[in-house]
Residue, then its C-alpha position, 0 to 999 in steps of 0.5 A: m797128423s798122418l798128412f804131416f808125416e806123408t808130406g815130410r816123407a815126400v819132402a825127404l824122398a825128394l831131397v834124397l833124389a835131388f842129392a843122388c842126381d847131383l852126385a850122379q851128375a858130378d860123377a859123370l862129369a868127373g868120370e870123363w877125366r882120369f886122375g893120376t899121381d906119379d912117384d916123381g910128383l907129377v899130378t895128371a888128368s887125362l881125357h880121351g878124344t871124341n874122335k878116332l884116329i885110323t891107322g894101318g889102312g883102317a886096321l886099327s883105330y884109337s882115341p888120342v889122349l890129352t893130358i894136363a899135368c902139374r909137377a909139385d916140385g920142379e919145372p916146368r910146373w904145368t905141361e900138356w901132352l897128346q898121346l898117340n899110338d902112331g908116331v910122327s916122323a918129326s924129331r924135335k918140334i912139330t907145328m900143331s894147329v889149335t882151334v878152341d871153341g870153334g874160333g880161329k885156328f892158330d899154330e903152336s910149336w909142340s915138342v915131339g916126345s918118346r918115339g914120336r908118340m907124344l906131342v908135348r907143350d910146356g907152360a901154364d898159358g896153354i892150359k889157361r886158355l883151355v879152362p874157359a873152353n868147351r871144345l879143343s881141336l888139334s891137328w898135325r902132320f904125321g909126316l911129310l907124305s903120310g897126311r894129317g892127324q886130328a884130335d877133338f876133345d869135349l872139355a867138360g869138367l876141365e876147370e874142376a880137373v885143373e883145380q884138383i890138380a893145382g890143389s894136389c900140387r899146392t899151387d894156384p891154377p893157371 
């Protein structure tokens, strides 16, 4: 009889540990993405880059932030943007070189946002191409003479983040 209770206790302990490990893994995955909701109905998920951008002769380094967003009531419904500390010198559009999962590089036109510190691309197609991806690399020119910036992102958990945002926006994921 005591063997039965000891075996039962061991099985119960194993189940508790397995459940705790699953929760820890889910928290670790979700822990990379930061979720938010604005008063105007914008639902976001943001992710810091895996690289650092060096500015001011190396005096300041920071991670660029990629954000995907959905607007519950409005257009464009889906948007992605890259937040920078240093502004680019372009005024309206910038050419962004994009590499997904180390595949071929292609160029896209992104809008330049507030004070040149945000690069924006509207539409669900950009987010849709990222959902199955593991890595994203973005590259752009800061200005005519100031060189290129590059941001690298580990997209683990993106599919879950997009599904969570879509649920909050009451729409289908791209």
